N, CA, C and O of each residue as an XYZ file, in Angstrom:
288
protein
N       0.839     -1.178      0.000
C       0.000      0.000      0.000
C       0.886      1.245      0.000
O       1.874      1.317      0.732
N       0.529      2.196     -0.809
C       1.329      3.408     -0.957
C       0.787      4.509     -0.042
O      -0.423      4.633      0.146
N       1.683      5.291      0.512
C       1.291      6.437      1.328
C       1.263      7.661      0.441
O       2.220      7.936     -0.284
N       0.156      8.404      0.499
C      -0.012      9.598     -0.313
C       0.208     10.835      0.533
O      -0.228     10.894      1.682
N       0.883     11.821     -0.033
C       1.178     13.070      0.663
C       0.481     14.222     -0.046
O       0.299     14.194     -1.263
N       0.098     15.224      0.715
C      -0.518     16.413      0.125
C       0.574     17.369     -0.342
O       1.744     17.212      0.007
N       0.180     18.352     -1.127
C       1.149     19.336     -1.609
C       1.725     20.148     -0.447
O       2.891     20.541     -0.480
N       0.910     20.398      0.577
C       1.403     21.148      1.737
C       2.489     20.379      2.477
O       3.498     20.952      2.889
N       2.275     19.070      2.643
C       3.264     18.235      3.337
C       4.572     18.181      2.568
O       5.649     18.303      3.152
N       4.480     17.998      1.256
C       5.685     17.928      0.424
C       6.408     19.271      0.419
O       7.638     19.317      0.447
N       5.646     20.365      0.382
C       6.255     21.695      0.416
C       7.026     21.912      1.712
O       8.114     22.489      1.702
N       6.463     21.449      2.830
C       7.166     21.571      4.114
C       8.436     20.725      4.136
O       9.475     21.167      4.627
N       8.347     19.506      3.603
C       9.510     18.611      3.620
C      10.640     19.111      2.733
O      11.815     18.976      3.077
N      10.285     19.685      1.594
C      11.311     20.139      0.647
C      11.696     21.602      0.841
O      12.665     22.069      0.242
N      10.954     22.326      1.665
C      11.248     23.737      1.883
C      10.924     24.595      0.677
O      11.620     25.573      0.401
N       9.865     24.234     -0.046
C       9.454     24.967     -1.238
C       8.066     25.544     -1.037
O       7.367     25.180     -0.090
N       7.667     26.436     -1.918
C       6.337     27.017     -1.905
C       5.331     25.987     -2.432
O       5.682     25.137     -3.249
N       4.085     26.065     -1.965
C       3.050     25.132     -2.405
C       2.816     25.255     -3.910
O       2.617     24.249     -4.591
N       2.838     26.476     -4.427
C       2.632     26.671     -5.867
C       3.741     26.022     -6.686
O       3.495     25.526     -7.786
N       4.955     26.026     -6.154
C       6.077     25.374     -6.838
C       5.846     23.869     -6.898
O       6.108     23.246     -7.927
N       5.362     23.279     -5.814
C       5.090     21.840     -5.791
C       3.975     21.498     -6.770
O       4.047     20.476     -7.452
N       2.952     22.332     -6.849
C       1.868     22.100     -7.807
C       2.383     22.166     -9.242
O       1.974     21.380    -10.096
N       3.285     23.112     -9.495
C       3.870     23.220    -10.844
C       4.705     21.982    -11.150
O       4.655     21.463    -12.265
N       5.473     21.505    -10.168
C       6.247     20.274    -10.357
C       5.323     19.105    -10.706
O       5.665     18.274    -11.548
N       4.161     19.038    -10.066
C       3.201     17.966    -10.366
C       2.705     18.080    -11.797
O       2.638     17.079    -12.510
N       2.358     19.285    -12.226
C       1.887     19.493    -13.600
C       2.952     19.111    -14.622
O       2.647     18.563    -15.681
N       4.211     19.409    -14.285
C       5.317     19.125    -15.206
C       5.764     17.669    -15.154
O       6.603     17.253    -15.953
N       5.213     16.886    -14.220
C       5.556     15.462    -14.137
C       6.839     15.171    -13.398
O       7.436     14.115    -13.607
N       7.285     16.071    -12.539
C       8.542     15.858    -11.817
C       8.393     14.894    -10.639
O       9.384     14.392    -10.109
N       7.137     14.640    -10.234
C       6.871     13.639     -9.201
C       6.165     12.462     -9.867
O       4.976     12.553    -10.170
N       6.876     11.359    -10.100
C       6.239     10.226    -10.774
C       5.106      9.654     -9.920
O       5.274      9.412     -8.725
N       3.962      9.446    -10.551
C       2.823      8.864     -9.863
C       1.891      9.867     -9.212
O       0.884      9.470     -8.627
N       2.195     11.160     -9.296
C       1.324     12.175     -8.700
C       0.010     12.228     -9.466
O      -0.006     12.238    -10.697
N      -1.102     12.264     -8.713
C      -2.419     12.309     -9.330
C      -3.225     13.452     -8.739
O      -2.929     13.959     -7.657
N      -4.228     13.832     -9.465
C      -5.084     14.921     -9.011
C      -6.379     14.323     -8.470
O      -7.091     13.620     -9.187
N      -6.681     14.603     -7.204
C      -7.901     14.088     -6.585
C      -8.619     15.216     -5.874
O      -8.023     15.914     -5.053
N      -9.894     15.402     -6.182
C     -10.733     16.402     -5.538
C     -10.113     17.797     -5.614
O     -10.199     18.569     -4.659
N      -9.494     18.115     -6.739
C      -8.951     19.449     -6.958
C      -7.587     19.705     -6.353
O      -7.075     20.820     -6.444
N      -6.991     18.707     -5.742
C      -5.656     18.878     -5.161
C      -4.776     17.714     -5.593
O      -5.276     16.638     -5.922
N      -3.491     17.925     -5.592
C      -2.543     16.894     -5.996
C      -2.244     15.968     -4.831
O      -2.114     16.414     -3.691
N      -2.137     14.681     -5.119
C      -1.689     13.675     -4.169
C      -0.402     13.078     -4.724
O      -0.353     12.618     -5.865
N       0.636     13.095     -3.898
C       1.960     12.665     -4.335
C       2.349     11.421     -3.548
O       2.304     11.439     -2.318
N       2.734     10.330     -4.231
C       3.149      9.141     -3.494
C       4.459      9.407     -2.747
O       5.344     10.104     -3.244
N       4.562      8.841     -1.553
C       5.752      9.063     -0.735
C       7.013      8.539     -1.416
O       8.099      9.082     -1.210
N       6.880      7.498     -2.217
C       8.065      6.953     -2.895
C       8.626      7.915     -3.930
O       9.779      7.771     -4.336
N       7.833      8.903     -4.370
C       8.328      9.886     -5.346
C       9.382     10.791     -4.728
O      10.179     11.391     -5.450
N       9.401     10.899     -3.403
C      10.391     11.746     -2.732
C      11.655     10.992     -2.368
O      12.656     11.603     -1.993
N      11.620      9.671     -2.475
C      12.776      8.850     -2.131
C      13.707      8.752     -3.337
O      13.314      8.194     -4.361
N      14.930      9.277     -3.246
C      15.815      9.275     -4.423
C      16.228      7.876     -4.871
O      16.618      7.697     -6.025
N      16.149      6.874     -3.979
C      16.543      5.523     -4.368
C      15.512      4.856     -5.270
O      15.862      3.991     -6.072
N      14.236      5.249     -5.148
C      13.191      4.609     -5.945
C      12.749      5.455     -7.132
O      11.999      4.971     -7.981
N      13.193      6.699     -7.212
C      12.798      7.567     -8.315
C      13.582      7.179     -9.568
O      14.810      7.106     -9.528
N      12.879      6.928    -10.692
C      13.605      6.560    -11.904
C      14.463      7.707    -12.423
O      14.072      8.872    -12.349
N      15.600      7.377    -12.932
C      16.513      8.373    -13.482
C      16.048      8.783    -14.882
O      15.509      7.955    -15.617
N      16.247     10.042    -15.259
C      15.847     10.457    -16.607
C      16.735      9.807    -17.660
O      17.928      9.593    -17.451
N      16.128      9.504    -18.781
C      16.886      8.907    -19.872
C      17.666      9.983    -20.609
O      17.187     11.103    -20.784
N      18.849      9.639    -21.030
C      19.679     10.561    -21.800
C      19.507     10.203    -23.267
O      19.650      9.046    -23.662
N      19.201     11.203    -24.056
C      18.997     10.972    -25.484
C      20.292     10.504    -26.135
O      21.365     11.011    -25.808
N      20.208      9.551    -27.044
C      21.418      9.098    -27.728
C      21.957     10.192    -28.632
O      21.195     11.029    -29.115
N      23.254     10.195    -28.864
C      23.820     11.217    -29.743
C      23.281     11.054    -31.165
O      22.978      9.947    -31.611
N      23.170     12.172    -31.854
C      22.656     12.153    -33.210
C      23.672     11.520    -34.148
O      24.880     11.667    -33.967
N      23.173     10.823    -35.140
C      24.064     10.211    -36.125
C      24.312     11.138    -37.302
O      25.133     10.855    -38.175
N      23.588     12.250    -37.311
C      23.785     13.211    -38.395
C      24.990     14.087    -38.093
O      25.337     14.313    -36.933
N      25.616     14.574    -39.144
C      26.780     15.440    -38.968
C      26.334     16.806    -38.452
O      25.148     17.134    -38.493
N      27.278     17.590    -37.973
C      26.964     18.937    -37.480
C      26.377     19.805    -38.598
O      25.472     20.604    -38.356
N      26.892     19.647    -39.818
C      26.390     20.442    -40.945
C      24.941     20.078    -41.243
O      24.132     20.962    -41.528
N      24.598     18.792    -41.183
C      23.225     18.385    -41.407
C      22.298     18.905    -40.303
O      21.160     19.286    -40.575
N      22.780     18.918    -39.079
C      21.965     19.417    -37.972
C      21.705     20.910    -38.119
O      20.603     21.375    -37.829
N      22.711     21.672    -38.568
C      22.557     23.123    -38.742
C      21.549     23.451    -39.833
O      20.819     24.435    -39.719
N      21.496     22.643    -40.889
C      20.604     22.920    -42.010
C      19.113     22.772    -41.638
O      18.262     23.396    -42.271
N      18.799     21.978    -40.647
C      17.392     21.725    -40.308
C      16.880     22.678    -39.253
O      15.708     22.588    -38.889
N      17.688     23.585    -38.743
C      17.235     24.520    -37.705
C      16.380     25.596    -38.256
O      15.920     26.461    -37.510
């Protein structure tokens, strides 16, 4: 069973403004955050750095620098 945290609780734990936490939820920075009854609910595991998935790094382009410049 997962423990859900409110935006106020997460803001207190991280030392951030509530509006900043809401923006993070909209941007998807907390994996698994859902909107319930007009407020965001954030799973406690989203704050644990050991369980948070790492962002993927895009592979380098196979096109040459000249080809990349032409498509801008």
